[in-house]
NUKOL-983632 format. One record per residue: x, y, z of N, C-alpha, C in turn; residue in three letters. Coordinates in steps of 0.05 Angstrom, whole numbers, padded with zeros to 5 digits, always signed. Layout:
BEGIN
XYZXYZXYZALA;...
This chain:
BEGIN
-00419-01629-00320-00405-01620-00296-00421-01628-00271MET;-00410-01646-00256-00422-01657-00232-00411-01642-00208LYS;-00429-01628-00193-00421-01613-00169-00424-01630-00144LEU;-00447-01644-00142-00452-01660-00118-00468-01645-00097GLY;-00463-01650-00072-00478-01638-00050-00461-01615-00038ILE;-00474-01592-00035-00459-01569-00025-00475-01553-00005GLY;-00462-01532+00005-00475-01514+00025-00465-01485+00019ILE;-00482-01466+00025-00475-01438+00022-00454-01430+00042GLY;-00431-01421+00033-00410-01411+00052-00417-01383+00060TRP;-00417-01378+00086-00420-01351+00097-00399-01347+00119ARG;-00389-01323+00122-00368-01319+00142-00376-01328+00170PRO;-00402-01325+00177-00412-01331+00203-00410-01361+00209GLU;-00410-01378+00189-00409-01407+00193-00385-01419+00179ILE;-00365-01403+00174-00342-01413+00159-00329-01437+00172ALA;-00326-01436+00199-00314-01459+00213-00331-01483+00212ALA;-00357-01480+00215-00376-01503+00214-00375-01515+00186GLU;-00375-01499+00165-00374-01510+00138-00348-01526+00133VAL;-00326-01515+00143-00300-01529+00140-00301-01556+00154GLU;-00316-01558+00176-00316-01583+00192-00336-01603+00181ALA;-00353-01595+00163-00373-01615+00152-00359-01635+00135LEU;-00368-01660+00137-00358-01681+00120-00377-01686+00096THR;-00366-01696+00075-00383-01702+00051-00392-01678+00035GLY;-00379-01655+00039-00386-01631+00024-00368-01630-00001ILE;-00382-01629-00024-00367-01629-00050-00361-01601-00060ASP;-00377-01582-00052-00374-01555-00062-00388-01535-00044TRP;-00381-01510-00047-00395-01488-00032-00401-01466-00052VAL;-00420-01449-00043-00427-01425-00059-00423-01401-00041GLU;-00410-01380-00052-00405-01356-00036-00417-01332-00051ALA;-00430-01314-00035-00441-01290-00047-00418-01273-00059VAL;-00420-01268-00085-00397-01255-00099-00391-01228-00088ALA;-00411-01213-00081-00407-01185-00072-00394-01184-00044GLU;-00394-01207-00030-00381-01207-00004-00352-01216-00005ASN;-00342-01220-00029-00314-01228-00033-00298-01206-00045LEU;-00273-01203-00037-00255-01184-00051-00247-01196-00077CYS;-00241-01178-00096-00235-01187-00123-00206-01197-00126ALA;-00189-01191-00105-00161-01198-00108-00151-01217-00087ASP;-00166-01224-00067-00157-01244-00048-00181-01257-00034HIS;-00178-01281-00024-00199-01297-00013-00196-01299+00018LEU;-00219-01302+00032-00217-01308+00060-00202-01335+00065PRO;-00188-01337+00087-00173-01361+00092-00189-01386+00091GLY;-00214-01385+00100-00231-01409+00100-00235-01419+00072SER;-00240-01401+00053-00244-01410+00025-00218-01420+00013LEU;-00196-01408+00021-00170-01418+00011-00166-01447+00020VAL;-00172-01452+00045-00168-01480+00056-00187-01499+00042ARG;-00212-01491+00038-00231-01509+00024-00222-01515-00004LEU;-00212-01495-00018-00202-01500-00046-00178-01519-00046ARG;-00161-01516-00026-00137-01533-00024-00146-01562-00019GLU;-00169-01566-00008-00180-01593-00003-00195-01604-00028ARG;-00196-01588-00049-00210-01596-00073-00239-01589-00074GLY;-00248-01572-00056-00276-01564-00055-00280-01541-00075VAL;-00299-01545-00093-00305-01524-00113-00320-01501-00100THR;-00313-01476-00107-00327-01453-00097-00340-01438-00120VAL;-00366-01434-00119-00381-01421-00140-00390-01393-00130VAL;-00383-01371-00144-00392-01345-00136-00421-01340-00145PRO;-00437-01330-00127-00466-01326-00131-00472-01296-00129HIS;-00478-01283-00152-00482-01254-00152-00511-01247-00144GLY;-00514-01223-00132-00540-01214-00124-00547-01186-00133VAL;-00528-01173-00147-00532-01144-00152-00532-01136-00182SER;-00529-01155-00200-00528-01148-00229-00555-01137-00238LEU;-00577-01149-00229-00603-01140-00238-00607-01145-00268GLY;-00602-01169-00277-00603-01175-00306-00632-01172-00317LEU;-00652-01174-00299-00679-01170-00308-00688-01141-00309GLY;-00670-01123-00302-00676-01095-00302-00676-01083-00330GLY;-00687-01059-00332-00688-01046-00359-00661-01037-00369ALA;-00643-01030-00351-00617-01021-00359-00599-01044-00369ASP;-00581-01038-00387-00561-01058-00394-00542-01063-00370ARG;-00531-01086-00367-00514-01093-00344-00491-01073-00341PRO;-00486-01066-00316-00464-01048-00310-00437-01062-00315ASP;-00420-01049-00331-00394-01061-00339-00377-01066-00315ALA;-00377-01048-00295-00361-01051-00272-00369-01075-00255GLY;-00396-01079-00252-00405-01102-00237-00398-01128-00251ARG;-00401-01128-00278-00393-01152-00293-00364-01158-00290LEU;-00347-01137-00292-00318-01141-00289-00312-01152-00261ALA;-00325-01142-00241-00321-01152-00214-00329-01181-00211GLY;-00351-01189-00223-00359-01217-00222-00340-01235-00237LEU;-00330-01225-00260-00311-01240-00276-00285-01244-00260ALA;-00276-01223-00246-00251-01224-00230-00254-01245-00208ALA;-00276-01246-00195-00281-01266-00174-00282-01294-00185ARG;-00293-01297-00209-00294-01324-00222-00265-01333-00227ALA;-00249-01316-00237-00221-01323-00244-00205-01329-00218GLU;-00210-01313-00198-00195-01317-00172-00202-01344-00160LEU;-00228-01352-00163-00236-01377-00151-00231-01401-00169LEU;-00225-01397-00194-00222-01419-00213-00248-01436-00215GLY;-00270-01422-00215-00296-01435-00214-00305-01445-00241THR;-00322-01466-00242-00332-01476-00268-00355-01459-00279PRO;-00368-01443-00262-00390-01426-00271-00395-01405-00250LEU;-00411-01385-00258-00421-01364-00239-00451-01364-00242VAL;-00464-01353-00221-00493-01353-00221-00504-01325-00213THR;-00527-01319-00222-00542-01294-00215-00572-01300-00215GLU;-00588-01279-00215-00617-01282-00211-00632-01270-00235HIS;-00656-01281-00239-00675-01270-00258-00692-01250-00242ILE;-00682-01225-00240-00694-01206-00223-00686-01178-00231ALA;-00700-01158-00221-00690-01130-00223-00686-01120-00195PHE;-00665-01104-00191-00658-01094-00164-00657-01064-00162VAL;-00659-01051-00185-00659-01021-00186-00676-01012-00209ARG;-00684-00987-00208-00700-00975-00230-00696-00945-00230ALA;-00709-00932-00249-00705-00903-00253-00680-00897-00268GLY;-00671-00872-00267-00647-00864-00281-00653-00853-00309GLY;-00633-00853-00327-00636-00840-00353-00659-00850-00370PRO;-00665-00876-00369-00686-00886-00386-00714-00874-00380LEU;-00717-00866-00355-00743-00854-00348-00740-00825-00338THR;-00716-00814-00339-00711-00787-00330-00721-00782-00302ALA;-00717-00802-00284-00725-00801-00256-00701-00809-00239THR;-00702-00802-00213-00680-00810-00195-00676-00840-00195PRO;-00652-00848-00192-00645-00877-00190-00655-00887-00163ARG;-00668-00910-00163-00678-00923-00139-00666-00951-00137LEU;-00658-00958-00112-00648-00985-00107-00668-01000-00090GLU;-00674-01025-00097-00692-01041-00081-00679-01053-00057ALA;-00653-01060-00059-00640-01074-00038-00650-01103-00035GLY;-00662-01112-00057-00675-01139-00056-00680-01148-00085HIS;-00685-01173-00088-00691-01185-00114-00721-01183-00119LEU;-00728-01168-00140-00757-01164-00147-00763-01179-00173LEU;-00788-01189-00175-00795-01206-00198-00797-01190-00224PRO;-00788-01203-00245-00791-01192-00272-00818-01199-00283VAL;-00832-01181-00296-00858-01189-00308-00854-01210-00330PRO;-00870-01230-00330-00867-01251-00350-00882-01243-00375ARG;-00870-01224-00389-00881-01213-00414-00860-01215-00435THR;-00869-01212-00460-00850-01213-00483-00831-01190-00481TRP;-00840-01166-00473-00822-01143-00470-00800-01150-00450ASP;-00807-01159-00427-00787-01165-00406-00768-01187-00415ALA;-00779-01206-00430-00762-01228-00440-00742-01217-00460LEU;-00750-01199-00477-00731-01187-00496-00708-01174-00482GLU;-00715-01158-00461-00694-01143-00446-00676-01163-00431VAL;-00688-01182-00418-00672-01202-00403-00653-01216-00421LEU;-00662-01226-00444-00645-01241-00462-00621-01224-00471CYS;-00626-01199-00478-00604-01182-00487-00584-01178-00464GLU;-00594-01173-00440-00577-01169-00418-00560-01194-00411ASN;-00573-01218-00414-00559-01243-00409-00536-01246-00430VAL;-00542-01240-00455-00521-01243-00475-00497-01224-00469ARG;-00503-01200-00460-00482-01182-00453-00465-01193-00430ILE;-00479-01204-00410-00465-01216-00388-00448-01240-00396ALA;-00459-01257-00413-00445-01281-00422-00419-01273-00437GLN;-00421-01252-00453-00397-01243-00467-00375-01232-00449ASP;-00383-01224-00425-00364-01211-00406-00353-01229-00386SER;-00363-01254-00384-00355-01272-00363-00337-01294-00374LEU;-00317-01303-00359-00298-01323-00368-00309-01352-00367PRO;-00331-01355-00353-00343-01382-00350-00373-01381-00355VAL;-00386-01404-00358-00415-01404-00363-00430-01391-00341PRO;-00454-01380-00348-00472-01367-00329-00497-01384-00325LEU;-00506-01385-00300-00532-01398-00294-00549-01378-00279ALA;-00575-01378-00284-00593-01358-00272-00614-01372-00254LEU;-00620-01359-00232-00638-01370-00212-00666-01358-00214GLU;-00687-01374-00211-00714-01365-00207-00716-01354-00179ASN;-00732-01333-00175-00733-01320-00149-00760-01325-00136ILE;-00761-01321-00109-00785-01321-00094-00799-01294-00096ALA;-00825-01293-00095-00839-01268-00098-00862-01265-00079ALA;-00866-01241-00069-00890-01234-00053-00912-01223-00070LEU;-00905-01213-00094-00924-01199-00111-00922-01211-00139ILE;-00943-01208-00154-00943-01216-00183-00951-01192-00200SER;-00942-01192-00224-00948-01171-00243-00975-01177-00256TRP;-00991-01156-00261-01016-01161-00276-01011-01166-00305PRO;-01029-01179-00318-01028-01183-00347-01003-01197-00357ASP;-00994-01217-00342-00970-01232-00352-00978-01250-00375GLU;-00959-01254-00394-00965-01268-00418-00953-01296-00419GLU;-00936-01303-00400-00923-01329-00399-00923-01340-00371LEU;-00924-01366-00368-00920-01378-00342-00890-01378-00335THR;-00883-01384-00310-00855-01384-00303-00840-01405-00319GLU;-00851-01429-00322-00838-01449-00338-00834-01441-00367GLY;-00854-01429-00379-00851-01420-00407-00830-01398-00409GLN;-00830-01380-00390-00811-01357-00390-00783-01368-00389PHE;-00778-01387-00371-00751-01399-00368-00743-01415-00393LEU;-00763-01429-00404-00757-01445-00428-00749-01427-00451ALA;-00763-01405-00455-00756-01386-00476-00728-01373-00471GLU;-00723-01367-00446-00697-01355-00439-00674-01374-00446LEU;-00677-01399-00439-00656-01419-00446-00653-01423-00475VAL;-00676-01424-00489-00675-01429-00518-00661-01406-00533GLU;-00665-01382-00524-00654-01359-00538-00625-01352-00531ARG;-00617-01359-00507-00590-01351-00498-00571-01374-00492THR;-00582-01398-00488-00565-01420-00480-00556-01419-00451GLY;-00567-01400-00435-00560-01398-00407-00569-01422-00392VAL;-00553-01429-00371-00561-01451-00353-00581-01441-00332ARG;-00593-01459-00318-00612-01452-00297-00603-01461-00270LEU;-00608-01444-00250-00605-01451-00222-00633-01452-00211LEU;-00644-01475-00206-00672-01477-00197-00673-01479-00167ILE;-00686-01459-00155-00690-01459-00126-00717-01470-00120ASP;-00717-01494-00108-00743-01508-00102-00758-01494-00080VAL;-00743-01480-00062-00757-01465-00041-00772-01441-00053ALA;-00760-01429-00074-00774-01407-00087-00798-01417-00103ASN;-00797-01441-00114-00821-01452-00127-00843-01456-00106LEU;-00836-01465-00082-00856-01469-00061-00867-01441-00052HIS;-00849-01422-00049-00858-01395-00042-00878-01384-00061THR;-00873-01387-00087-00892-01377-00107-00917-01393-00108ASN;-00916-01418-00099-00941-01434-00096-00959-01422-00075HIS;-00947-01416-00051-00963-01405-00029-00972-01377-00035VAL;-00954-01360-00045-00960-01332-00048-00975-01325-00073ASN;-00970-01339-00094-00981-01332-00120-01000-01354-00132LEU;-01002-01376-00118-01019-01398-00128-01008-01413-00152GLY;-00982-01411-00156-00969-01425-00179-00962-01454-00171GLU;-00966-01472-00190-00962-01501-00186-00932-01508-00191ASP;-00917-01516-00171-00889-01524-00176-00886-01546-00197PRO;-00904-01566-00196-00902-01588-00214-00906-01579-00243ALA;-00924-01560-00247-00928-01549-00274-00904-01534-00284LYS;-00892-01518-00266-00868-01504-00274-00845-01523-00281ALA;-00842-01545-00266-00822-01565-00272-00827-01579-00298LEU;-00853-01584-00304-00860-01596-00329-00853-01579-00353ASP;-00856-01552-00350-00852-01534-00372-00823-01525-00377GLU;-00808-01524-00355-00781-01514-00359-00762-01536-00369LEU;-00740-01528-00382-00721-01548-00393-00703-01559-00371PRO;-00711-01581-00359-00695-01591-00336-00667-01599-00344VAL;-00663-01605-00370-00636-01612-00379-00617-01588-00377GLU;-00627-01564-00374-00610-01540-00372-00602-01534-00343ALA;-00612-01549-00324-00606-01543-00296-00577-01548-00290ILE;-00564-01527-00279-00536-01529-00270-00534-01539-00241ALA;-00552-01529-00224-00555-01540-00197-00580-01529-00185TYR;-00585-01538-00160-00610-01533-00146-00604-01521-00119VAL;-00621-01501-00111-00620-01490-00084-00643-01502-00067HIS;-00637-01507-00042-00657-01515-00022-00653-01497+00002VAL;-00676-01485+00012-00674-01466+00034-00699-01467+00051ALA;-00698-01456+00075-00720-01455+00093-00735-01428+00092GLY;-00758-01428+00103-00774-01404+00105-00796-01408+00126GLY;-00814-01389+00127-00836-01390+00146-00861-01377+00135VAL;-00884-01387+00143-00909-01375+00133-00922-01358+00156GLU;-00929-01334+00149-00942-01316+00167-00966-01303+00154LYS;-00990-01306+00165-01014-01294+00155-01019-01300+00126ASP;-01014-01325+00119-01019-01334+00091-00998-01327+00071GLY;-00976-01314+00080-00954-01306+00062-00929-01322+00070VAL;-00916-01334+00050-00892-01349+00055-00868-01330+00052TRP;-00852-01329+00073-00828-01312+00072-00803-01330+00069HIS;-00789-01326+00047-00765-01342+00040-00742-01331+00056ASP;-00740-01338+00082-00722-01325+00100-00693-01335+00098THR;-00689-01359+00090-00662-01372+00092-00652-01372+00121HIS;-00670-01370+00140-00663-01369+00168-00678-01390+00184ALA;-00692-01408+00171-00707-01429+00184-00699-01456+00171HIS;-00705-01477+00185-00700-01504+00174-00716-01509+00148PRO;-00706-01525+00131-00720-01533+00107-00745-01549+00115VAL;-00768-01541+00103-00793-01554+00110-00800-01577+00091THR;-00819-01594+00100-00827-01617+00084-00838-01609+00057ALA;-00854-01588+00054-00864-01580+00027-00842-01573+00008PRO;-00820-01561+00018-00797-01555+00000-00783-01580-00008VAL;-00780-01599+00010-00768-01625+00003-00786-01640-00017LEU;-00812-01636-00015-00830-01649-00034-00825-01638-00063ASP;-00820-01612-00065-00814-01600-00091-00787-01611-00101VAL;-00768-01613-00083-00742-01625-00090-00746-01654-00101LEU;-00763-01669-00088-00768-01696-00098-00782-01696-00125ALA;-00800-01677-00129-00813-01674-00156-00792-01669-00177GLU;-00773-01651-00171-00752-01645-00190-00735-01670-00195LEU;-00727-01683-00174-00710-01707-00177-00724-01729-00192ARG;-00750-01730-00191-00764-01751-00206-00763-01746-00236SER;-00755-01722-00244-00753-01715-00272-00724-01715-00282ARG;-00705-01708-00265-00678-01705-00274-00659-01709-00250VAL;-00635-01718-00255-00615-01721-00234-00598-01695-00235ASP;-00603-01675-00217-00589-01649-00220-00559-01653-00215PRO;-00543-01638-00229-00514-01639-00225-00505-01632-00197PRO;-00520-01614-00184-00513-01606-00157-00537-01597-00142GLY;-00536-01600-00115-00557-01590-00097-00543-01577-00074VAL;-00553-01553-00067-00540-01537-00046-00560-01527-00025LEU;-00552-01529+00000-00567-01519+00022-00559-01490+00028LEU;-00579-01472+00028-00574-01444+00034-00583-01437+00063GLU;-00566-01421+00076-00573-01410+00103-00560-01383+00105ARG;-00575-01362+00110-00564-01335+00111-00567-01321+00137ASP;-00581-01333+00156-00585-01319+00182-00594-01340+00202ASP;-00594-01331+00228-00602-01349+00250-00588-01376+00247ALA;-00561-01375+00244-00546-01399+00238-00546-01419+00260PHE;-00553-01444+00254-00554-01465+00275-00526-01477+00279PRO;-00523-01494+00299-00497-01509+00302-00491-01526+00278PRO;-00466-01533+00275-00458-01549+00252-00472-01576+00251GLY;-00479-01587+00274-00493-01613+00274-00521-01611+00260ALA;-00534-01588+00264-00560-01584+00251-00557-01581+00221GLU;-00537-01566+00213-00532-01564+00184-00526-01591+00172LEU;-00510-01607+00186-00504-01634+00175-00529-01651+00173ALA;-00547-01648+00193-00572-01664+00192-00589-01655+00169ALA;-00590-01629+00163-00606-01620+00140-00595-01630+00114GLU;-00568-01630+00112-00556-01640+00088-00562-01670+00084LEU;-00562-01685+00106-00568-01713+00104-00598-01718+00096GLU;-00615-01700+00106-00643-01702+00097-00646-01697+00067THR;-00631-01678+00057-00631-01672+00029-00621-01696+00013ILE;-00599-01708+00022-00589-01732+00009-00609-01754+00008ARG;-00623-01758+00031-00643-01779+00032-00667-01774+00014GLY;-00675-01748+00011-00696-01741-00007-00688-01747-00036THR;-00664-01741-00043-00654-01746-00070-00653-01776-00076LEU;-00643-01791-00056-00641-01820-00060-00669-01833-00064ARG;-00688-01825-00047-00715-01836-00049-00728-01829-00075ALA;-00726-01804-00083-00739-01795-00108-00725-01805-00132ALA;-00700-01814-00130-00685-01823-00153-00688-01853-00159GLY;-00703-01867-00142-00707-01895-00147-00723-01899-00173ARG;-00717-01920-00188-00729-01924-00214-00760-01922-00214PRO;-00772-01933-00193-00801-01933-00192-00813-01905-00188GLU;-00797-01886-00179-00807-01859-00175-00802-01840-00198THR;-00785-01848-00216-00777-01830-00238-00798-01831-00260ILE;-00806-01808-00269-00826-01806-00291-00815-01787-00312ARG;-00822-01793-00336-00813-01776-00359-00837-01760-00368VAL;-00835-01733-00368-00856-01716-00377-00846-01701-00402THR;-00852-01711-00426-00842-01698-00450-00852-01670-00453PRO;-00834-01651-00460-00842-01624-00465-00851-01622-00494ARG;-00868-01602-00500-00878-01598-00527-00854-01593-00546ALA;-00856-01606-00569-00834-01603-00588-00834-01574-00599ALA;-00810-01564-00602-00807-01537-00612-00813-01536-00642ALA;-00829-01516-00651-00834-01514-00679-00809-01505-00694PRO;-00808-01513-00719-00785-01505-00736-00785-01475-00739ALA;-00761-01463-00738-00759-01434-00741-00761-01427-00771SER;-00776-01407-00777-00778-01398-00804-00762-01374-00810GLY;-00761-01365-00835-00746-01342-00843-00758-01317-00829ALA;-00741-01301-00818-00750-01277-00805-00760-01281-00777GLY;-00758-01305-00766-00767-01310-00739-00746-01301-00719ASN;-00750-01279-00707-00730-01267-00690-00729-01280-00662SER;-00748-01298-00657-00749-01310-00630-00738-01338-00629ARG;-00724-01347-00649-00711-01373-00648-00732-01395-00651GLY;-00725-01419-00641-00742-01442-00645-00754-01453-00619ALA;-00758-01436-00599-00768-01444-00574-00797-01453-00576GLY;-00808-01464-00554-00836-01474-00555-00857-01453-00560PRO;-00849-01427-00555-00868-01406-00560-00858-01387-00581LEU;-00840-01397-00598-00828-01380-00619-00848-01370-00639ALA;-00841-01348-00652-00858-01338-00673-00869-01310-00668GLY;-00870-01301-00643-00881-01275-00637-00859-01254-00645LYS;-00866-01234-00661-00846-01215-00670-00835-01198-00647PRO;-00810-01190-00650-00797-01174-00630-00812-01147-00628ALA;-00816-01137-00604-00830-01112-00600-00811-01089-00597ALA;-00813-01068-00614-00796-01045-00610-00802-01030-00584PRO;-00782-01018-00573-00787-01002-00548-00790-01019-00523GLY;-00783-01045-00524-00787-01062-00501-00771-01052-00477ALA;-00747-01042-00481-00731-01033-00458-00743-01008-00445ARG;-00753-00990-00461-00765-00966-00450-00791-00972-00435ASP;-00807-00990-00446-00832-00997-00432-00826-01012-00406ARG;-00806-01029-00407-00799-01043-00382-00788-01024-00361THR;-00773-01004-00370-00763-00984-00351-00785-00969-00337ALA;-00805-00961-00353-00827-00946-00341-00843-00963-00321VAL;-00848-00988-00328-00864-01006-00311-00849-01012-00285ALA;-00823-01018-00287-00808-01025-00263-00803-01001-00245GLN;-00799-00978-00257-00796-00954-00241-00821-00947-00225THR;-00844-00950-00239-00870-00945-00225-00874-00964-00201ALA;-00867-00989-00206-00871-01009-00184-00851-01003-00161LEU;-00826-00999-00167-00806-00995-00146-00812-00969-00131LEU;-00820-00949-00145-00826-00923-00132-00849-00926-00112SER;-00869-00942-00119-00891-00947-00101-00882-00962-00076SER;-00862-00980-00080-00853-00996-00057-00835-00981-00038LEU;-00818-00964-00049-00798-00951-00032-00801-00921-00028VAL;-00818-00909-00044-00821-00879-00042-00850-00871-00037ALA;-00868-00890-00035-00896-00884-00028-00913-00872-00050GLY;-00904-00874-00075-00920-00864-00097-00944-00882-00101THR;-00965-00873-00116-00988-00891-00120-00981-00917-00133PRO;-00996-00938-00125-00991-00965-00135-00999-00966-00165ALA;-00982-00978-00181-00990-00982-00209-01016-00998-00212PRO;-01030-00993-00233-01056-01006-00237-01052-01036-00240GLU;-01071-01051-00227-01071-01080-00230-01057-01095-00208GLY;-01042-01082-00191-01028-01096-00170-01046-01100-00145PHE;-01040-01120-00130-01054-01125-00105-01043-01106-00084ASP;-01058-01086-00075-01048-01066-00058-01040-01077-00031HIS;-01054-01097-00021-01046-01109+00005-01018-01122+00002ARG;-01014-01137-00019-00988-01149-00023-00966-01129-00027ARG;-00972-01106-00040-00953-01085-00043-00944-01074-00016LEU;-00963-01072+00002-00956-01062+00029-00939-01082+00043ARG;-00945-01108+00040-00928-01129+00053-00900-01127+00041VAL;-00898-01124+00015-00871-01123+00002-00857-01098+00011GLN;-00871-01075+00013-00858-01050+00021-00847-01053+00049SER;-00862-01064+00067-00853-01068+00095-00829-01087+00096ARG;-00830-01107+00079-00808-01127+00079-00782-01114+00069ALA;-00784-01096+00049-00760-01083+00038-00748-01064+00060LEU;-00765-01050+00074-00755-01032+00095-00742-01048+00117ALA;-00755-01070+00125-00744-01086+00146-00717-01099+00138ALA;-00715-01107+00113-00689-01118+00104-00668-01096+00104LYS;-00675-01072+00096-00655-01050+00097-00645-01046+00125ARG;-00663-01047+00144-00655-01043+00172-00636-01065+00181ALA;-00643-01090+00174-00627-01113+00182-00599-01112+00169ASP;-00598-01106+00143-00572-01106+00129-00555-01083+00138VAL;-00566-01059+00142-00551-01037+00151-00539-01043+00179VAL;-00554-01057+00196-00544-01064+00222-00521-01083+00220ALA;-00519-01098+00198-00496-01116+00195-00472-01102+00183LYS;-00477-01085+00163-00454-01072+00150-00444-01049+00167VAL;-00460-01038+00185-00452-01016+00203-00462-01023+00231ALA;-00450-01043+00244-00460-01052+00270-00458-01031+00292PRO;-00441-01010+00287-00439-00989+00307-00465-00973+00310GLU;-00481-00972+00289-00506-00956+00290-00526-00967+00311LEU;-00533-00993+00310-00550-01003+00331-00537-01002+00359PRO;-00511-01003+00360-00497-01000+00386-00501-00972+00397GLN;-00497-00952+00379-00500-00924+00388-00529-00917+00394ILE;-00547-00926+00378-00575-00918+00381-00591-00936+00400LEU;-00580-00960+00406-00593-00978+00425-00620-00987+00414GLY;-00639-00989+00433-00666-01000+00426-00681-00982+00406ASP;-00672-00957+00403-00686-00940+00385-00677-00942+00356GLY;-00657-00960+00351-00646-00961+00324-00668-00969+00303TYR;-00681-00991+00309-00699-01001+00288-00722-00981+00281ARG;-00735-00970+00302-00756-00951+00297-00746-00927+00281ALA;-00722-00918+00289-00711-00894+00276-00704-00900+00247ALA;-00694-00924+00242-00687-00931+00214-00712-00934+00197PHE;-00732-00948+00208-00757-00951+00192-00770-00925+00186LEU;-00769-00906+00205-00779-00879+00199-00764-00866+00177ASP;-00737-00869+00178-00720-00858+00157-00726-00871+00130TYR;-00728-00898+00130-00733-00912+00105-00759-00905+00092ALA;-00779-00898+00108-00805-00890+00097-00804-00864+00082GLY;-00784-00847+00089-00782-00821+00076-00759-00819+00056ALA;-00741-00838+00056-00717-00836+00040-00711-00862+00025ARG;-00718-00865+00000-00712-00889-00015-00682-00893-00017PRO;-00673-00918-00019-00645-00923-00022-00636-00918-00051MET;-00615-00902-00054-00606-00895-00080-00578-00905-00086SER;-00566-00918-00066-00539-00930-00069-00539-00957-00054GLY;-00515-00966-00047-00513-00991-00033-00520-00988-00003GLY;-00517-01010+00011-00524-01009+00040-00505-00992+00056TYR;-00480-00991+00049-00461-00974+00064-00468-00944+00060ARG;-00476-00937+00035-00485-00910+00031-00511-00905+00047ARG;-00528-00925+00049-00553-00922+00063-00547-00917+00093ASP;-00527-00931+00104-00520-00927+00132-00511-00898+00137ALA;-00494-00888+00119-00485-00860+00122-00508-00840+00119LEU;-00526-00845+00100-00548-00827+00097-00566-00827+00121ASP;-00570-00850+00133-00587-00852+00157-00574-00836+00180PHE;-00548-00840+00185-00535-00825+00206-00536-00795+00201ALA;-00532-00788+00175-00533-00760+00167-00560-00748+00173GLU;-00581-00762+00168-00608-00752+00173-00613-00747+00202ARG;-00603-00765+00219-00606-00761+00248-00591-00736+00257ILE;-00567-00732+00247-00551-00709+00255-00564-00683+00246LEU;-00574-00683+00221-00586-00658+00210-00613-00652+00224ILE;-00628-00672+00231-00655-00668+00241-00656-00661+00271SER;-00633-00658+00283-00633-00650+00311-00616-00667+00329GLY;-00606-00690+00319-00588-00706+00335-00602-00722+00356GLY;-00586-00731+00376-00595-00749+00396-00596-00735+00423LEU;-00614-00743+00440-00616-00731+00466-00592-00737+00484ALA;-00580-00761+00481-00557-00769+00496-00532-00757+00484ASP;-00518-00739+00499-00494-00726+00487-00472-00745+00480PRO;-00469-00767+00496-00448-00786+00489-00455-00800+00463VAL;-00480-00809+00460-00488-00821+00435-00485-00802+00412ALA;-00491-00777+00416-00489-00756+00395-00460-00754+00386GLN;-00441-00753+00405-00413-00751+00397-00404-00776+00382ARG;-00412-00799+00392-00404-00824+00378-00415-00825+00350ARG;-00440-00817+00346-00452-00817+00319-00438-00797+00301LEU;-00432-00774+00312-00419-00753+00296-00391-00763+00287THR;-00376-00774+00305-00349-00784+00299-00351-00807+00279HIS;-00371-00824+00283-00374-00847+00264-00379-00837+00236TRP;-00397-00818+00234-00403-00807+00207-00379-00794+00195TRP;-00365-00777+00210-00342-00763+00200-00320-00782+00191GLU;-00316-00804+00205-00295-00823+00198-00301-00837+00172ASP;-00326-00840+00165-00334-00857+00142-00345-00842+00118ARG;-00351-00816+00121-00366-00803+00100-00349-00797+00076SER;-00322-00792+00080-00305-00786+00057-00312-00759+00045GLY;-00301-00754+00021-00305-00728+00008-00335-00724+00001PRO;-00345-00700+00006-00372-00693+00000-00373-00667-00015ARG;-00394-00660-00029-00396-00634-00041-00394-00612-00019PRO;-00378-00591-00023-00371-00572-00002-00396-00561+00012PRO;-00415-00552-00003-00438-00538+00010-00453-00557+00029ARG;-00457-00582+00019-00471-00601+00036-00455-00609+00061ARG;-00429-00613+00056-00412-00621+00079-00411-00599+00100ALA;-00408-00574+00091-00407-00552+00110-00433-00550+00125ALA;-00455-00555+00112-00481-00553+00126-00484-00575+00147ARG;-00475-00599+00140-00477-00621+00159-00459-00617+00183ILE;-00434-00608+00178-00415-00604+00199-00425-00582+00218VAL;-00436-00560+00206-00447-00539+00223-00470-00549+00240ARG;-00487-00566+00228-00510-00576+00244-00500-00594+00266ALA;-00480-00611+00261-00470-00629+00281-00457-00613+00304ALA;-00440-00593+00296-00427-00577+00316-00446-00561+00333ARG;-00467-00551+00320-00487-00535+00335-00501-00552+00356ALA;-00506-00577+00349-00519-00595+00368-00500-00601+00391VAL;-00474-00606+00384-00454-00612+00405-00451-00588+00424LEU;-00449-00564+00413-00446-00540+00429-00471-00536+00447VAL;-00494-00542+00436-00518-00539+00452-00520-00558+00475GLY;-00507-00581+00471-00507-00601+00493-00487-00593+00514LYS;
């Protein structure tokens, strides 16, 4: 399946994407699409023969829980609506806690790294098989960028991906910007990862920009693609001709001319790296023959027996990490505490940014005090649902804790919350309404 050169479709740049020439396909965030109808821009692109691939961000296939049937059904519905040749997701966990650990459910609001251990691999592979059985088209999974690494990992990234492909037959979405991010943040060698992973399983490639601050690379998708990321793309192209390459941009959107220039730079990088004199073949280690009772298939690291209780152990480990990041509990042993603080601040900042997008009335009502108020709230209240629930909980906390000094802003916030809160448990609703009314009367 040849996709060609593409760009991430976002509502903010829908017109610019439609105006670009030489675009073979686009990728749209699955959760931002309705399951029963498409935005007009995507309809027009499809009528022109442009392929649209849905890219999921919320399944959390690397998490300890089995995939949620409702989320899988939603992704399947979007795949059928788009008539897409494949769907994509991430090798990550996005939530933890719940029944497996008898603790409150926690949401990261972000893609967090899966430990490269045999336990985590067992869980991921089972979750991938469940997802594959529920989807109408093939699945490809993306490597993620990380600010933190797990202690005592048993596999490299390349080995982990190779085993995943060997056991499940899943395709890969290789993000070269994420390989560069992990090089800066974790000291991992992109070339080594490319040598170890099965490049023949690549469905397509992501290219994106970022920025380095205080020795940490932030995969922002809000900056131009840098030369080091293009170097990793060239490394990949020297090994394989990827079926598709896509430019991602999620914020600080530039004019269409700048997007077109970045796409042309990507094309030029692929052309230069694809010349015969630059292509090199790096044979991977031959897989040993699988023997009787080998539950790990015939991958390059096959032979290690399946470990009982892998899902429970993974649940405990991921819950401990996420709780330390979003609820302030002690850091699990072996983690870099400074990096955990960086990750924790990044998660809170992302929550503030996304809530401002899904509920733009909140920063309008609160003005310059929005961000400080939200970060104070986020430090005391982990996210337990989606971002829209987070916005409601934030507004609710302000109303309960005394409200706003400005009576006009207080009324606007109260009305905003009442319009969107929907049915609530009676005792809690009554308490909130009484608190809001008391504040209004007092004003």
